[in-house]
C-alpha positions in Angstrom: 108.6 113.2 70.8 110.9 110.4 71.3 113.3 109.8 68.3 115.5 107.5 67.7 118.7 107.3 64.9 120.4 104.8 63.9 124.2 104.7 63.1 125.5 101.5 61.3 126.6 103.0 57.9 129.6 104.3 56.4 131.4 106.8 58.7 131.3 110.0 56.9 127.4 110.0 57.3 127.6 109.7 60.8 128.6 113.4 60.4 125.4 113.9 59.3 123.7 112.3 61.7 125.4 113.5 64.7 125.1 117.3 63.0 121.1 116.2 62.7 120.8 114.9 66.0 122.5 118.4 67.8 120.1 120.5 65.2 117.2 118.9 67.4 118.7 119.6 70.7 119.5 122.8 69.9 116.3 123.4 68.4 113.5 121.4 69.4 112.5 119.8 73.2 112.1 116.1 71.3 114.3 113.6 73.5 116.5 111.9 70.9 118.5 108.0 70.8 121.0 107.0 69.1 121.9 103.1 68.4 125.4 102.6 67.0 128.6 100.9 66.8 130.3 100.7 70.4 133.2 102.7 69.2 131.1 105.5 67.8 128.9 106.0 70.5 131.5 108.7 71.5 130.5 111.0 68.8 126.8 111.3 70.3 127.8 111.2 74.2 126.3 114.4 75.4 124.6 115.4 72.9 121.8 112.2 72.6 119.5 111.5 75.6 120.4 108.4 75.1 123.1 106.4 73.1 122.5 102.3 72.9 125.0 100.1 70.9 123.9 98.0 68.3 122.8 94.2 69.9 125.0 91.2 69.2 122.3 89.6 67.2 123.7 92.4 64.5 126.7 91.2 64.0 125.3 87.8 62.9 122.4 88.5 61.4 124.1 91.2 58.9 127.7 91.9 57.0 129.3 94.8 58.5 132.0 95.1 55.8 129.4 96.0 53.4 128.1 99.3 54.6 126.2 101.9 52.6 125.6 105.5 53.3 123.2 104.5 56.0 122.6 100.7 55.9 123.7 97.5 54.6 124.2 96.9 50.8 121.8 94.5 49.4 119.7 94.6 52.8 116.1 96.5 52.0 115.7 99.5 53.7 112.8 98.0 55.8 114.6 95.6 56.7 116.9 97.6 58.8 114.2 99.4 60.1 112.1 96.8 61.6 115.0 94.7 62.8 116.3 98.4 64.5 112.8 99.4 65.7 111.9 96.0 67.4 115.2 96.9 69.7 114.4 100.5 70.8 113.2 100.8 74.4 111.8 103.4 76.3 109.0 104.5 73.3 111.7 105.6 71.2 111.0 105.2 67.4 112.4 105.9 64.1 111.1 108.6 62.2 109.6 107.9 58.7 111.7 110.1 56.6 115.0 107.9 58.2 114.9 105.5 55.8 118.6 103.7 56.0 120.0 104.1 52.2 121.5 106.8 50.3 119.2 109.5 49.4 119.3 113.1 51.0 116.7 113.5 54.4 117.7 115.9 56.5 117.2 119.3 55.0 118.9 122.2 56.2 117.9 120.9 59.7 121.9 120.2 60.6 124.5 122.2 62.9 127.8 121.4 62.5 130.7 121.5 64.8 134.0 120.0 65.8 134.0 116.9 68.3 134.8 117.4 71.8 138.2 115.9 72.7 138.0 113.4 75.7 141.2 114.6 76.9 144.1 117.0 76.7 147.5 115.2 74.3 150.5 117.0 74.7 153.6 116.2 72.4 155.3 116.9 69.6 152.9 117.8 66.2 152.3 115.4 63.9 150.9 114.5 60.6 147.9 112.4 60.6 148.2 109.5 58.0 144.9 107.2 57.2 146.2 104.2 55.3 142.4 103.2 53.9 141.8 99.4 53.1 138.0 98.6 53.2 138.2 95.0 53.5 134.8 93.5 51.3 131.8 95.2 49.5 131.7 97.9 46.8 134.1 100.6 48.2 137.0 98.3 48.8 137.9 99.7 44.8 138.6 103.1 46.7 141.4 101.3 48.3 145.3 102.8 47.2 148.2 99.7 47.1 149.8 99.8 50.6 152.9 100.7 48.5 152.1 103.9 48.1 151.7 105.2 51.7 154.9 102.8 52.3 156.3 105.4 50.2 154.7 108.5 51.7 155.5 107.5 54.9 159.1 107.1 54.7 159.3 110.8 52.4 157.0 112.8 55.2 159.6 111.2 57.5 162.8 112.1 56.0 161.2 115.6 55.3 159.9 116.2 58.2 162.3 115.2 61.1 160.8 117.7 62.8 157.1 116.4 63.0 156.1 113.1 63.8 153.9 111.0 61.3 151.3 108.6 62.5 148.9 106.5 60.8 145.9 106.0 62.7 143.0 103.6 61.7 141.3 100.5 62.9 143.1 97.3 62.2 139.6 96.4 60.1 140.1 99.4 58.1 143.7 100.3 57.6 147.0 99.0 56.4 148.8 98.0 59.4 152.3 99.6 57.8 156.2 99.3 59.6 158.3 101.5 58.6 162.1 102.2 60.0 162.0 106.0 60.5 162.8 107.2 63.7 159.5 109.6 63.5 156.9 107.0 62.5 154.3 105.9 64.8 152.2 103.2 63.6 148.9 103.6 65.7 146.9 101.5 63.4 144.8 99.1 66.0 146.0 101.2 69.3 144.1 103.3 71.6 140.9 104.0 72.3 139.2 103.8 68.6 137.1 107.0 66.9 137.9 109.0 69.9 141.8 108.5 70.0 141.8 109.5 66.2 139.7 112.8 67.5 141.8 113.7 70.0 145.1 113.3 68.1 143.8 115.8 65.9 144.8 118.4 69.0 148.8 117.4 67.8 148.1 117.3 63.7 149.1 120.3 61.7 147.7 118.2 58.7 146.4 115.3 57.8 146.3 112.6 54.4 144.1 110.1 53.5 142.2 108.7 50.9 138.2 110.1 50.6 136.0 108.6 53.6 135.3 109.4 57.1 138.6 109.9 59.0 139.7 112.8 56.4 136.2 114.2 57.1 136.6 113.9 60.7 140.0 115.7 60.7 139.1 118.6 58.4 135.8 119.2 61.0 138.4 119.2 63.3 140.3 122.2 61.7 143.2 120.4 60.8 144.3 120.7 57.1 143.7 118.0 55.0 144.9 116.4 51.4 142.3 114.3 50.0 143.1 112.1 47.4 139.7 110.5 45.6 137.4 111.1 42.3 134.6 113.6 44.4 136.7 117.5 44.0 133.9 119.5 44.8 132.0 117.6 47.4 134.9 117.2 49.9 137.0 120.3 49.3 133.7 122.8 49.5 130.2 120.9 49.9 131.3 118.8 53.1 133.8 120.8 54.0 131.6 122.6 56.7 134.5 124.4 58.8 136.1 125.8 55.6 139.1 124.3 56.3 142.6 124.6 54.1 142.8 121.2 52.3 143.8 120.1 48.5 142.5 117.2 46.2 144.5 114.5 44.3 141.6 113.6 41.9 142.4 110.2 40.4 141.7 109.3 36.7 138.7 108.0 36.1 137.4 106.9 39.3 139.4 104.6 39.1 142.3 104.6 42.2 144.3 101.9 40.2 145.1 104.9 37.7 146.9 107.4 40.2 149.9 108.5 40.0 151.8 107.7 43.0 154.8 110.0 42.6 153.0 113.1 41.4 150.7 112.4 44.6 153.5 112.5 46.6 155.0 115.4 45.8 151.8 117.6 46.2 151.6 116.0 49.1 154.7 116.7 50.7 154.3 120.2 49.5 151.2 120.4 51.0 152.3 119.9 54.5 154.9 121.8 54.1 152.4 125.1 54.1 151.4 124.0 57.6 154.1 122.2 59.3 
């Protein structure tokens, strides 16, 4: 068979799609194609037989800020399926069970492994901070205040002058924070996108972020990660596929505006101290 999968939803679900593709390549002789955003191609290079970027018309027809698990909020899965099916070539087709909405559909056909590094990075040890700032859409409620990250960065820089504290992310999805500390590196919007973030996991002694795709990737890469969110069991156990050391700060009533910032920062500093 020639199967195609579409990766245009939340980054955390890209990890499921790549694990599903890996299962097919290791357990079957099927040909696999993936169509996704340009910066996510690195998740499938050397894994899928064909990796395609989404067509330009996708960005004008759909609002990419409104991603859900595997699709776009308020856009029926059948509409998404029809659009992408019309842009597939060489006989590839989307399997019927891949329905592009928030519903389990992969069963046990999953093989999770760390992503490959594109190059060797050398330098000082680092703490990666993912200052999530989702613009628009339902999931923007999971953003923490920029002031929280500023105070966290200052505290980590002062407590751990032996480590670089690096913020990392895209300008569309992370706060662009400037802090005047000699061991702080603002890497938001810099480097080679997602692959660059994966590569920097080589230097990371730990990572910090609210529950989202980047902290989950750090865990997959074996980086001890402190996560802030409302789904403790899911992120510490169910989706911690490498059983990487982690800790979790649960926000009250799933309301991120109610977080006790000082208490959370103290716990993060202690966590970083365990692995740095």
